[in-house]
Backbone bond lengths (Angstrom), bond angles and torsions (degrees), N, CA, C in turn:
res aa  C-N    CA-C-N  psi(-1)  N-CA   C-N-CA  omega(-1)  CA-C   N-CA-C  phi
1 X - - - 1.457 - - 1.529 109.39 -
2 X 1.321 115.88 134.06 1.455 120.41 -176.33 1.538 112.07 -75.21
3 X 1.318 114.70 145.49 1.471 122.88 165.18 1.512 106.84 -105.48
4 X 1.332 118.08 159.13 1.456 119.89 -168.72 1.529 113.19 -118.03
5 X 1.317 114.00 138.91 1.461 123.80 169.85 1.522 106.06 -124.71
6 X 1.314 116.28 139.14 1.447 119.09 -176.40 1.531 112.23 -109.80
7 X 1.333 115.66 165.55 1.444 123.96 174.64 1.530 107.88 -152.28
8 X 1.314 115.36 163.57 1.465 120.02 178.75 1.540 109.03 -114.22
9 X 1.347 118.83 119.11 1.450 120.58 172.13 1.543 109.35 -69.35
10 X 1.309 117.12 113.10 1.477 118.30 -169.48 1.527 113.23 -138.98
11 X 1.309 112.10 168.75 1.454 122.18 172.00 1.495 108.26 -141.25
12 X 1.341 116.64 143.38 1.473 120.84 -177.26 1.517 110.68 -104.58
13 X 1.325 114.59 131.93 1.458 121.90 168.82 1.539 107.68 -111.39
14 X 1.332 115.25 130.71 1.474 121.28 -179.42 1.528 108.96 -110.41
15 X 1.321 118.81 104.97 1.485 119.72 177.38 1.522 112.27 -58.69
16 X 1.331 117.09 -38.91 1.458 122.09 174.78 1.515 110.19 -162.94
17 X 1.333 116.82 147.01 1.443 120.78 174.42 1.531 111.66 -90.24
18 X 1.325 117.89 -11.44 1.451 119.33 -177.19 1.521 109.97 -66.30
19 X 1.337 116.37 145.05 1.465 120.94 -176.21 1.509 108.87 -153.93
20 X 1.343 115.65 136.08 1.485 118.67 179.87 1.523 111.00 -81.38
21 X 1.335 117.48 -14.39 1.453 120.63 172.12 1.535 109.83 -77.82
22 X 1.299 116.22 157.09 1.438 121.84 174.77 1.520 106.64 -137.73
23 X 1.337 116.49 90.28 1.453 122.47 177.51 1.519 108.15 -91.11
24 X 1.316 116.58 129.18 1.462 121.25 -169.87 1.518 112.42 -62.14
25 X 1.329 118.83 -23.85 1.461 122.28 -176.74 1.521 112.30 -94.83
26 X 1.321 118.66 0.95 1.464 121.10 -169.35 1.526 113.19 -75.56
27 X 1.329 114.79 135.59 1.468 122.07 174.41 1.511 112.00 -117.73
28 X 1.318 115.71 21.20 1.486 122.56 -173.96 1.530 111.71 -114.99
29 X 1.306 118.90 -44.82 1.440 122.33 -164.90 1.524 114.17 -76.14
30 X 1.364 114.54 158.37 1.445 121.52 161.98 1.542 107.48 -126.64
31 X 1.321 117.46 166.56 1.461 120.90 -179.96 1.525 110.66 -66.65
32 X 1.336 116.89 150.38 1.461 120.13 176.34 1.525 112.13 -51.82
33 X 1.326 115.13 133.20 1.457 121.50 -179.26 1.507 114.46 86.31
34 X 1.339 117.98 -3.58 1.456 120.96 -175.36 1.516 113.46 -104.55
35 X 1.336 117.35 4.17 1.450 121.00 -179.64 1.524 109.74 -129.29
36 X 1.322 118.77 114.21 1.460 118.89 177.69 1.519 111.04 -62.57
37 X 1.294 116.62 144.20 1.461 120.43 -179.71 1.504 110.59 -77.58
38 X 1.332 116.36 143.41 1.451 121.96 178.17 1.525 109.47 -64.94
39 X 1.326 117.45 126.91 1.446 120.44 176.64 1.520 110.53 -82.78
40 X 1.307 115.47 159.98 1.490 118.84 178.99 1.518 109.53 -67.31
41 X 1.313 117.50 -33.24 1.484 119.56 178.96 1.523 110.29 -64.58
42 X 1.335 116.81 -42.79 1.468 119.24 179.62 1.526 110.77 -69.85
43 X 1.340 116.67 -37.13 1.467 120.31 176.44 1.523 111.05 -60.30
44 X 1.344 115.41 -44.22 1.429 119.41 -179.75 1.539 111.34 -63.12
45 X 1.323 116.03 -41.47 1.481 118.44 -179.71 1.528 110.49 -63.18
46 X 1.312 116.76 -39.88 1.487 119.73 177.95 1.499 110.64 -65.49
47 X 1.332 116.90 -44.27 1.479 120.44 -176.96 1.531 110.19 -65.16
48 X 1.318 117.61 -37.80 1.469 119.88 179.78 1.520 111.03 -59.50
49 X 1.317 116.02 -35.36 1.469 120.86 -178.65 1.531 111.65 -68.26
50 X 1.349 117.67 -24.82 1.455 120.44 -175.86 1.518 113.90 -108.95
51 X 1.331 117.40 9.07 1.448 118.62 172.34 1.514 110.24 -65.21
52 X 1.331 116.23 133.02 1.450 121.69 -174.63 1.514 113.88 89.28
53 X 1.332 117.00 -10.14 1.472 120.34 178.54 1.533 112.21 -113.34
54 X 1.315 116.39 -48.48 1.483 119.05 -177.42 1.521 109.25 -99.40
55 X 1.334 114.29 152.86 1.451 122.29 170.83 1.530 109.29 -108.62
56 X 1.316 115.16 -52.73 1.469 120.76 -178.96 1.541 109.72 -87.28
57 X 1.308 115.22 137.86 1.453 121.68 167.93 1.538 107.09 -111.03
58 X 1.332 116.28 109.43 1.453 121.11 176.33 1.521 108.15 -82.91
59 X 1.314 116.30 115.84 1.457 121.11 175.88 1.532 106.22 -95.49
60 X 1.291 115.45 102.86 1.469 123.19 -170.96 1.524 108.41 -116.93
61 X 1.324 116.66 116.50 1.453 118.18 -173.85 1.513 112.51 -130.01
62 X 1.357 115.02 147.71 1.433 120.33 163.05 1.523 109.71 -65.65
63 X 1.320 116.47 166.48 1.440 120.96 -171.10 1.551 113.12 -105.22
64 X 1.310 115.11 129.48 1.475 121.11 169.65 1.515 106.69 -90.03
65 X 1.290 118.77 136.05 1.451 122.83 -175.03 1.504 111.54 -55.01
66 X 1.339 119.51 137.58 1.466 121.83 -178.35 1.527 113.73 -57.40
67 X 1.319 117.20 -26.71 1.465 119.82 -178.91 1.516 113.36 -93.09
68 X 1.326 116.78 -0.92 1.466 120.10 -178.14 1.524 112.04 -72.59
69 X 1.317 116.52 143.23 1.461 121.04 175.23 1.525 111.84 -63.65
70 X 1.326 116.43 -18.94 1.479 121.64 -178.52 1.519 112.29 -86.78
71 X 1.353 116.18 -8.49 1.466 119.41 -176.88 1.545 113.00 -58.67
72 X 1.345 120.53 -46.16 1.469 118.63 178.95 1.530 113.41 -59.31
73 X 1.335 116.85 -39.43 1.474 119.40 178.66 1.532 111.46 -67.09
74 X 1.324 114.19 -40.03 1.466 119.43 177.01 1.516 111.58 -60.20
75 X 1.328 115.95 -46.81 1.447 119.58 -179.94 1.524 110.48 -64.58
76 X 1.316 118.30 -42.43 1.452 120.81 -179.70 1.533 111.46 -62.53
77 X 1.330 116.64 -34.62 1.464 119.57 178.68 1.568 108.48 -65.58
78 X 1.311 117.07 -42.77 1.477 120.42 177.40 1.511 110.31 -60.88
79 X 1.307 117.47 -46.07 1.456 122.41 -179.86 1.535 109.79 -59.42
80 X 1.327 115.84 -47.34 1.478 120.37 -176.98 1.523 110.97 -65.39
81 X 1.321 117.91 -36.02 1.463 120.40 177.47 1.530 110.17 -65.08
82 X 1.328 116.03 -42.53 1.482 119.43 177.13 1.512 110.77 -62.49
83 X 1.311 117.50 -43.02 1.480 121.91 178.21 1.515 110.81 -60.68
84 X 1.353 116.55 -42.08 1.454 121.03 178.91 1.537 109.80 -62.69
85 X 1.333 116.83 -45.92 1.459 120.15 179.81 1.544 111.87 -59.86
86 X 1.299 115.93 -42.11 1.466 120.22 178.01 1.528 110.71 -62.44
87 X 1.339 116.79 -44.16 1.455 120.91 -177.49 1.532 111.29 -64.14
88 X 1.358 116.64 -21.47 1.449 120.46 178.50 1.534 112.96 -97.83
89 X 1.330 115.53 7.46 1.439 120.20 173.85 1.495 117.35 93.42
90 X 1.350 118.60 4.95 1.445 122.94 178.32 1.516 110.59 -88.55
91 X 1.328 115.08 168.56 1.499 121.32 178.02 1.535 107.51 -114.69
92 X 1.344 118.11 108.04 1.475 120.83 -178.08 1.527 112.40 -76.62
93 X 1.352 113.37 147.50 1.453 123.75 170.85 1.515 105.74 -138.55
94 X 1.335 117.46 119.32 1.453 121.76 -173.91 1.537 111.89 -105.04
95 X 1.341 115.79 134.68 1.456 123.29 168.33 1.521 106.58 -132.84
96 X 1.318 115.22 104.51 1.482 120.54 -174.55 1.502 111.73 -132.04
97 X 1.332 118.65 28.28 1.418 122.21 -179.16 1.517 111.02 81.26
98 X 1.336 118.49 -178.41 1.465 121.13 179.26 1.527 111.98 -60.06
99 X 1.301 115.77 135.63 1.454 122.96 -179.39 1.524 109.86 -119.24
100 X 1.332 117.04 157.85 1.443 119.87 174.00 1.525 109.88 -75.25
101 X 1.308 117.01 166.59 1.455 121.22 176.53 1.531 111.20 -57.43
102 X 1.343 119.98 -50.01 1.465 120.08 178.93 1.527 113.04 -60.10
103 X 1.340 116.91 -35.39 1.466 119.56 178.15 1.509 110.99 -67.18
104 X 1.313 117.36 -38.64 1.454 119.80 178.81 1.532 111.32 -68.06
105 X 1.328 115.38 -39.28 1.469 120.05 177.51 1.534 110.79 -58.44
106 X 1.324 116.37 -45.08 1.459 119.58 -179.42 1.507 112.87 -69.82
107 X 1.329 117.75 -41.31 1.457 119.89 -177.89 1.537 111.50 -68.81
108 X 1.314 117.54 -24.79 1.469 119.90 174.67 1.512 110.82 -58.42
109 X 1.330 117.41 -28.20 1.456 122.05 -178.17 1.544 111.35 -65.07
110 X 1.342 116.69 -29.14 1.460 120.28 -169.52 1.539 112.31 -126.77
111 X 1.328 116.30 17.36 1.460 121.35 175.99 1.514 111.36 -133.04
112 X 1.331 116.85 138.34 1.462 119.17 176.38 1.538 110.77 -84.75
113 X 1.316 116.76 -16.91 1.460 122.96 176.25 1.519 107.86 -162.30
114 X 1.338 116.06 164.67 1.455 120.91 177.82 1.532 107.96 -142.35
115 X 1.340 115.58 172.82 1.462 119.26 -177.61 1.494 113.83 -155.27
116 X 1.318 114.75 159.30 1.458 123.32 173.32 1.534 107.79 -161.40
117 X 1.325 116.63 122.74 1.450 119.63 176.90 1.523 110.62 -70.61
118 X 1.328 116.54 128.91 1.452 121.23 173.39 1.522 108.41 -74.29
119 X 1.307 117.96 -31.30 1.455 127.04 -178.08 1.515 112.03 68.61
120 X 1.334 117.24 -85.70 1.469 121.19 175.25 1.521 108.60 -149.02
121 X 1.341 116.51 147.43 1.467 120.31 178.87 1.518 112.62 -79.59
122 X 1.312 117.80 -14.99 1.474 121.19 179.32 1.517 108.04 -63.64
123 X 1.340 117.64 121.71 1.466 119.97 -173.62 1.536 113.28 -99.23
124 X 1.327 117.54 14.10 1.454 119.80 179.63 1.535 111.36 -121.95
125 X 1.315 118.08 25.72 1.449 120.47 179.72 1.529 109.98 -73.32
126 X 1.354 118.22 127.56 1.477 120.54 -177.59 1.532 112.43 -57.69
127 X 1.346 118.45 -31.41 1.475 120.16 -177.33 1.530 112.23 -65.95
128 X 1.341 117.48 -15.75 1.462 121.24 -178.39 1.516 113.78 -108.64
129 X 1.344 116.62 14.43 1.469 119.39 -176.66 1.531 112.46 -56.80
130 X 1.343 117.07 -36.14 1.450 121.83 -176.69 1.543 110.99 -111.79
131 X 1.318 114.58 35.94 1.471 119.69 -179.88 1.513 110.48 -130.21
132 X 1.349 118.32 82.40 1.456 121.91 -174.71 1.534 114.36 -56.86
133 X 1.329 117.69 -34.24 1.461 117.96 -177.01 1.510 113.21 -83.30
134 X 1.336 117.67 1.63 1.455 120.69 173.53 1.523 112.27 -90.41
135 X 1.323 118.19 7.30 1.453 121.36 173.11 1.520 108.68 -58.71
136 X 1.346 118.52 122.94 1.455 119.80 -173.19 1.512 114.04 -55.35
137 X 1.342 117.98 -38.69 1.465 120.61 -178.99 1.510 112.15 -60.77
138 X 1.326 116.92 -38.07 1.457 120.65 179.20 1.511 111.17 -64.06
139 X 1.296 116.16 -40.37 1.485 120.89 -176.92 1.541 110.47 -76.62
140 X 1.328 117.00 -37.10 1.451 119.10 175.12 1.529 111.32 -62.85
141 X 1.322 115.45 -37.99 1.481 118.70 178.00 1.523 109.82 -61.70
142 X 1.334 116.95 -37.47 1.453 120.14 178.06 1.504 112.66 -61.20
143 X 1.354 116.67 -40.78 1.442 120.58 176.32 1.533 110.88 -62.56
144 X 1.332 115.70 -41.60 1.480 119.94 179.47 1.564 109.80 -63.24
145 X 1.321 116.33 -46.91 1.453 119.67 -178.47 1.549 110.31 -61.59
146 X 1.319 115.83 -39.65 1.462 118.46 -179.53 1.533 109.30 -61.90
147 X 1.333 116.93 -39.03 1.449 119.94 178.38 1.515 111.31 -65.50
148 X 1.321 117.25 -45.58 1.474 120.41 -179.88 1.528 111.27 -62.24
149 X 1.333 116.63 -33.15 1.462 121.07 -179.10 1.519 114.38 -88.33
150 X 1.334 114.73 1.16 1.471 121.12 -177.11 1.515 112.35 53.48
151 X 1.343 113.91 53.93 1.459 121.49 175.33 1.533 107.97 -103.48
152 X 1.334 118.58 115.93 1.467 118.31 173.49 1.523 109.99 -55.99
153 X 1.317 116.87 130.41 1.460 119.42 -164.71 1.531 112.16 -133.74
154 X 1.337 114.29 146.97 1.459 123.39 172.67 1.503 109.08 -119.01
155 X 1.325 116.61 135.23 1.460 120.85 174.36 1.515 107.60 -137.91
156 X 1.302 118.44 -171.05 1.455 118.24 -178.88 1.507 114.44 175.11
157 X 1.312 114.82 176.58 1.457 123.35 178.52 1.523 110.11 -113.10
158 X 1.324 115.84 140.80 1.453 122.04 168.50 1.523 106.80 -99.78
159 X 1.318 116.25 122.42 1.453 122.46 -171.26 1.515 111.42 -102.35
160 X 1.328 115.84 133.71 1.456 120.21 175.07 1.508 114.28 93.93
161 X 1.351 118.46 27.50 1.471 121.26 -178.81 1.534 110.27 -110.09
162 X 1.304 116.14 22.68 1.470 120.62 176.59 1.503 113.83 109.86
163 X 1.335 116.89 2.53 1.473 120.36 -178.33 1.552 110.31 -82.85
164 X 1.306 115.43 164.20 1.470 121.99 175.36 1.534 108.77 -102.26
165 X 1.326 115.38 170.69 1.449 119.02 174.81 1.536 110.94 -61.41
166 X 1.317 116.28 -36.66 1.480 119.67 176.69 1.527 111.36 -62.30
167 X 1.352 115.59 -39.84 1.484 119.41 176.94 1.511 110.68 -59.92
168 X 1.316 117.59 -43.08 1.446 120.78 -179.45 1.504 111.09 -62.24
169 X 1.335 116.73 -45.33 1.451 120.26 178.30 1.519 111.91 -59.45
170 X 1.344 114.86 -43.49 1.463 120.06 179.65 1.528 111.08 -61.40
171 X 1.320 116.85 -41.81 1.455 121.50 179.46 1.525 110.91 -64.40
172 X 1.343 116.89 -45.37 1.457 120.16 178.27 1.530 111.80 -63.59
173 X 1.309 117.36 -37.38 1.462 121.53 -179.82 1.534 109.35 -67.92
174 X 1.340 117.63 -36.70 1.449 120.40 177.63 1.530 111.34 -64.99
175 X 1.329 116.44 -42.45 1.475 120.71 175.77 1.506 110.82 -60.10
176 X 1.321 115.41 -42.39 1.450 120.60 -179.99 1.515 111.68 -61.73
177 X 1.315 117.34 -43.08 1.473 120.61 -179.87 1.519 111.23 -62.97
178 X 1.322 117.19 -43.55 1.449 120.62 179.31 1.529 110.67 -63.84
179 X 1.328 116.42 -44.16 1.471 118.86 179.98 1.523 111.68 -64.32
180 X 1.337 116.61 -37.30 1.444 119.58 -178.92 1.523 111.72 -64.67
181 X 1.340 116.06 -26.66 1.490 119.57 177.32 1.527 111.68 -77.26
182 X 1.359 116.68 -38.08 1.471 119.00 -168.43 1.538 114.32 -121.48
183 X 1.329 117.35 -21.09 1.460 121.11 176.60 1.527 114.60 65.31
184 X 1.336 116.22 34.41 1.473 119.70 -171.19 1.531 115.16 -112.23
185 X 1.327 118.65 -5.58 1.462 119.22 -174.20 1.511 109.48 -87.96
186 X 1.311 115.80 116.38 1.459 123.05 -179.50 1.515 111.51 -76.63
187 X 1.344 115.79 -48.21 1.441 121.77 -169.98 1.534 110.43 -140.63
188 X 1.310 115.27 148.17 1.434 122.65 166.32 1.527 108.30 -119.16
189 X 1.308 116.27 121.29 1.462 122.08 179.25 1.531 109.05 -88.37
190 X 1.312 115.49 133.33 1.461 122.31 172.06 1.512 106.45 -108.81
191 X 1.350 115.78 98.82 1.465 121.14 -169.70 1.545 108.43 -109.44
192 X 1.313 116.82 114.23 1.469 118.88 176.00 1.535 111.46 -73.25
193 X 1.319 114.63 132.07 1.483 118.72 174.30 1.527 107.89 -59.95
194 X 1.356 114.39 129.34 1.458 121.03 -177.37 1.539 107.94 -131.42
195 X 1.344 118.57 117.41 1.457 120.92 -174.42 1.511 112.63 -60.72
196 X 1.337 114.92 144.20 1.452 120.93 177.38 1.521 111.36 -129.84
197 X 1.317 116.64 177.21 1.470 118.89 -170.92 1.529 114.27 -84.91
198 X 1.356 117.22 -7.73 1.467 119.41 -176.01 1.520 113.64 -105.80
199 X 1.294 118.89 -9.36 1.464 121.69 -175.02 1.505 110.55 -75.31
200 X 1.350 115.79 164.35 1.462 121.95 177.20 1.526 111.70 -103.87
201 X 1.299 117.94 -17.26 1.456 123.04 -177.11 1.527 110.26 -80.49
202 X 1.307 116.34 127.18 1.459 120.82 178.75 1.527 109.53 -102.98
203 X 1.303 114.52 97.55 1.463 120.87 -179.52 1.475 109.32 -151.48
204 X 1.333 118.86 148.80 1.461 120.62 176.42 1.507 110.19 -68.60
205 X 1.320 115.54 156.38 1.467 120.47 175.89 1.505 112.47 -67.29
206 X 1.326 115.90 165.14 1.452 121.63 176.42 1.529 109.47 -58.07
207 X 1.318 116.47 139.12 1.470 121.92 178.65 1.539 108.43 -69.66
208 X 1.321 115.65 105.26 1.466 119.87 -174.20 1.513 113.18 -65.78
209 X 1.304 118.08 -20.36 1.470 119.67 177.53 1.522 111.83 -66.94
210 X 1.335 116.25 -18.62 1.470 120.98 177.85 1.520 113.05 -85.56
211 X 1.321 116.76 -11.60 1.450 120.32 -172.81 1.520 113.64 -61.74
212 X 1.341 120.09 -47.28 1.487 117.28 178.99 1.527 112.71 -56.17
213 X 1.329 118.50 -36.03 1.466 120.76 178.17 1.529 110.56 -66.41
214 X 1.344 116.69 -41.66 1.466 119.80 178.69 1.533 109.91 -64.04
215 X 1.318 117.21 -39.58 1.473 121.84 177.83 1.534 109.46 -62.68
216 X 1.311 116.42 -45.00 1.481 119.65 -178.61 1.527 110.48 -62.67
217 X 1.336 116.72 -40.64 1.467 120.76 178.06 1.540 110.10 -64.81
218 X 1.297 116.93 -44.26 1.479 120.89 178.55 1.514 111.07 -60.67
219 X 1.319 116.49 -39.68 1.463 119.51 179.77 1.522 111.93 -64.00
220 X 1.336 116.09 -35.22 1.479 120.42 177.06 1.512 112.06 -70.15
221 X 1.332 117.77 -36.84 1.465 121.72 -171.83 1.522 113.34 -87.57
222 X 1.318 117.89 -26.12 1.451 120.50 -175.50 1.528 111.14 -94.33
223 X 1.307 117.97 151.50 1.481 121.33 175.56 1.526 110.15 -58.41
224 X 1.330 117.97 147.84 1.463 121.92 -176.46 1.519 112.62 -63.43
225 X 1.324 118.64 -23.89 1.459 121.25 -179.67 1.500 115.58 -71.86
226 X 1.343 117.21 -12.47 1.467 121.07 179.02 1.533 108.76 -91.75
227 X 1.318 115.69 129.34 1.460 121.34 178.16 1.525 110.14 -86.02
228 X 1.310 117.63 137.16 1.445 122.63 174.89 1.519 109.52 -90.56
229 X 1.337 114.78 131.98 1.473 121.12 -177.30 1.505 109.87 -120.70
230 X 1.322 116.33 139.36 1.478 122.48 172.64 1.530 108.05 -127.54
231 X 1.358 116.26 144.41 1.473 119.67 177.14 1.519 109.97 -85.53
232 X 1.313 119.61 113.63 1.458 121.47 -173.61 1.511 113.74 -63.94
233 X 1.325 117.45 -29.72 1.491 118.47 -179.76 1.534 111.29 -67.71
234 X 1.321 118.35 -16.81 1.457 120.99 179.50 1.514 113.76 -101.12
235 X 1.358 117.08 -2.25 1.474 119.23 -178.30 1.525 113.17 -127.84
236 X 1.332 115.28 18.69 1.483 117.59 -177.14 1.505 112.00 -92.56
237 X 1.348 117.10 42.85 1.458 118.75 174.95 1.517 110.58 -61.33
238 X 1.327 115.64 -46.01 1.472 121.80 174.68 1.529 106.73 -139.82
239 X 1.330 118.14 152.09 1.471 119.10 177.38 1.523 113.69 -57.13
240 X 1.330 115.84 -36.39 1.466 119.23 -177.68 1.523 111.53 -66.19
241 X 1.314 118.46 -27.87 1.465 120.88 -179.12 1.526 110.77 -64.21
242 X 1.326 116.78 -45.79 1.469 119.22 178.36 1.525 110.48 -60.95
243 X 1.308 117.43 -42.05 1.467 119.40 178.27 1.526 111.08 -65.23
244 X 1.346 116.95 -38.46 1.453 120.28 177.59 1.531 111.74 -61.09
245 X 1.353 114.57 -39.23 1.477 118.79 179.05 1.515 111.60 -65.97
246 X 1.311 115.79 -38.67 1.482 120.36 178.68 1.521 109.13 -67.83
247 X 1.297 117.87 -43.81 1.461 121.04 179.52 1.536 110.81 -63.12
248 X 1.339 116.77 -30.33 1.465 121.14 179.50 1.527 113.31 -74.20
249 X 1.330 117.32 -15.88 1.445 119.56 178.04 1.518 117.47 136.17
250 X 1.331 118.70 -6.38 1.450 121.14 175.95 1.548 108.87 -73.13
251 X 1.311 116.69 132.37 1.471 119.42 -177.27 1.521 112.87 -127.78
252 X 1.325 117.67 5.84 1.454 120.06 178.62 1.514 109.78 -143.48
253 X 1.345 116.39 144.43 1.478 121.89 -177.88 1.520 111.45 -107.77
254 X 1.341 118.32 10.12 1.445 120.84 176.25 1.501 112.50 71.52
255 X 1.315 115.51 -155.97 1.466 121.17 -178.86 1.530 111.17 -80.47
256 X 1.309 116.56 131.50 1.448 121.96 173.53 1.526 107.01 -114.11
257 X 1.324 116.11 117.98 1.464 119.94 -176.71 1.518 111.50 -157.35
258 X 1.326 116.30 -164.99 1.474 119.07 -172.41 1.530 114.05 -67.36
259 X 1.349 118.16 -30.58 1.474 118.50 -172.78 1.507 109.91 -154.75
260 X 1.329 115.65 140.38 1.450 122.55 170.04 1.502 106.76 -92.55
261 X 1.347 117.91 102.41 1.459 121.58 -175.84 1.513 112.49 -66.04
262 X 1.320 118.04 -30.56 1.466 121.13 -179.97 1.502 111.31 -75.90
263 X 1.335 116.97 -35.21 1.473 121.45 -179.23 1.541 107.56 -125.11
264 X 1.322 118.03 71.10 1.456 121.16 -173.58 1.532 114.33 -65.49
265 X 1.341 117.74 -15.38 1.443 120.83 178.28 1.524 112.84 -78.51
266 X 1.333 116.55 -8.04 1.462 121.72 -173.01 1.513 110.24 -121.35
267 X 1.305 116.53 103.14 1.451 121.93 -174.80 1.539 110.22 -73.27
268 X 1.340 115.38 139.22 1.440 119.67 175.10 1.539 109.82 -64.66
269 X 1.321 117.10 135.92 1.464 118.75 177.13 1.546 111.54 -70.37
270 X 1.320 115.34 154.82 1.439 119.54 177.16 1.548 109.69 -70.74
271 X 1.289 114.91 149.71 1.481 121.78 179.78 1.529 110.26 -52.52
272 X 1.332 115.51 -47.57 1.451 119.20 -175.01 1.528 111.94 -61.76
273 X 1.318 116.93 -38.13 1.477 120.05 179.83 1.534 110.52 -66.20
274 X 1.309 118.36 -36.71 1.449 121.92 176.91 1.523 111.41 -65.88
275 X 1.320 115.68 -41.42 1.466 120.78 177.54 1.531 109.30 -58.03
276 X 1.326 116.75 -44.64 1.483 121.26 -177.55 1.515 110.90 -68.40
277 X 1.329 118.14 -34.88 1.450 120.77 179.74 1.526 110.61 -69.74
278 X 1.327 116.79 -41.34 1.463 120.88 -175.09 1.528 114.05 -78.89
279 X 1.338 116.73 -27.85 1.485 120.38 -173.17 1.517 114.24 -56.89
280 X 1.337 119.89 -42.34 1.477 118.49 -178.50 1.527 113.84 -59.44
281 X 1.339 117.66 -24.04 1.440 120.59 177.26 1.515 114.06 -89.99
282 X 1.351 115.97 2.44 1.458 120.47 -179.89 1.514 113.54 82.25
283 X 1.329 116.71 19.84 1.473 121.21 -178.28 1.534 110.24 -100.54
284 X 1.327 115.45 138.37 1.438 122.47 176.47 1.511 110.01 -114.04
285 X 1.321 117.18 135.02 1.473 123.15 -175.81 1.532 108.52 -94.74
286 X 1.335 115.34 124.57 1.449 120.57 -177.39 1.533 110.20 -126.32
287 X 1.347 116.70 142.05 1.459 119.90 175.53 1.527 111.57 -74.43
288 X 1.298 116.15 153.44 1.476 121.35 178.00 1.536 109.12 -140.04
289 X 1.308 116.00 170.23 1.451 122.88 173.26 1.537 109.76 -90.33
290 X 1.346 117.59 162.29 1.467 119.11 177.16 1.518 114.74 -76.20
291 X 1.343 117.76 1.51 1.459 121.23 170.85 1.529 107.43 -125.25
292 X 1.299 117.17 133.26 1.457 122.35 -179.37 1.541 109.67 -80.23
293 X 1.327 117.63 149.05 1.477 120.85 -172.36 1.517 115.26 -55.46
294 X 1.323 117.52 -34.49 1.459 120.69 -178.24 1.538 113.31 -65.62
295 X 1.355 116.61 -12.20 1.451 120.08 -179.37 1.512 113.57 -105.58
296 X 1.324 117.10 1.14 1.465 118.51 -176.44 1.527 112.78 -57.34
297 X 1.330 116.86 -34.78 1.454 120.63 -178.48 1.517 114.54 -68.04
298 X 1.351 116.65 -13.73 1.477 120.16 176.91 1.529 112.73 -80.96
299 X 1.330 116.14 -12.92 1.466 119.72 -173.91 1.538 110.32 -86.31
300 X 1.308 114.16 159.13 1.470 120.25 174.89 1.513 109.11 -66.22
301 X 1.329 116.04 162.24 1.466 120.79 179.02 1.531 110.43 -56.89
302 X 1.314 116.80 -40.79 1.460 120.52 -179.61 1.540 110.92 -61.51
303 X 1.329 116.84 -47.02 1.466 119.62 -179.29 1.535 111.41 -69.80
304 X 1.325 116.35 -37.35 1.468 118.76 178.11 1.522 111.85 -59.97
305 X 1.328 115.90 -38.20 1.471 120.01 -179.21 1.530 111.05 -63.00
306 X 1.336 117.09 -43.02 1.457 121.21 179.99 1.529 110.83 -69.75
307 X 1.335 116.36 -40.83 1.463 120.11 178.48 1.523 110.50 -62.95
308 X 1.322 117.85 -42.03 1.461 121.98 178.83 1.524 110.22 -58.68
309 X 1.332 116.98 -42.80 1.457 120.24 178.66 1.521 110.69 -61.79
310 X 1.336 117.14 -44.63 1.459 119.94 -179.94 1.528 111.43 -65.36
311 X 1.329 117.33 -38.26 1.479 117.96 178.68 1.517 110.48 -63.06
312 X 1.312 117.72 -38.21 1.453 121.05 177.16 1.508 110.87 -65.39
313 X 1.339 116.42 -44.26 1.475 119.90 179.94 1.521 111.34 -62.93
314 X 1.350 116.43 -40.08 1.456 120.00 -178.86 1.511 111.47 -66.77
315 X 1.317 116.34 -38.96 1.460 121.66 178.55 1.507 110.40 -59.12
316 X 1.330 116.65 -42.59 1.440 121.23 178.43 1.527 110.83 -66.52
317 X 1.348 115.94 -43.63 1.474 120.77 179.83 1.519 111.68 -61.35
318 X 1.334 117.19 -41.26 1.470 121.11 -178.20 1.523 110.84 -67.62
319 X 1.346 117.93 -34.00 1.446 121.12 -178.44 1.536 111.76 -73.50
320 X 1.361 116.14 -23.03 1.461 119.37 -176.11 1.541 111.71 -71.88
């Protein structure tokens, strides 16, 4: 009898790569003013290419400083891209760094879920010295606000950036406390730091052999309703490692699409290769939506209608 692991068929739209943070391990950002913003015409052209292939549109953006005069235009561009994706039948999920309360309220109108990595609660990590929005309190507040606003949410840990095992436990416990108050966290990503060609930090990647143990610890500390997610393109050292991670408690592989914008040096594996890796362990890979069924009632009538259509389409696809 098969056991199930899920993934999201997705495509990423990047409104801008510019970011006022400077994280030493980052392979995504450019300096402010050095990245042209994605136009709606270009976004539409990209989306047209992936109709019939992707369900989720991840709107992933670098951050414009909250005090910048350009911040309202930046936010409006993100909103408009989400609105465009919805109008074309996709389900948007936005991760654009910490947002204000009014920004979160507005984006809830055009997103079925949202996300923000907590990374680590340790506030003295050298890699975050020049990253003001990586202050743990700012990011924890975002998780709280998402709960109050009933936004289905994804967060996670970045592993191997200078934290200790105690730091990881503390971060997981903080996520657990927030979820126990609001019940809104769909997934926690356990993302191993993986070196890339654009970063400035010279450090080895996270020891992947430790990942199953980290997953097992996270499964013990987090409420059972939270799904653990691992990015398969970062853990495919050996086929058995991915299966070990699943056996330890990971049940989702996140978005599988053309490119990992955050880790561009690591290509997403093909669906068929993942199926072949998981099959010997009795695991079956199934597509999912970016919002879990228990959260459908939190969505607006408009979003619920589109989600219902996708759930029906997926049910047919899975039976085929």
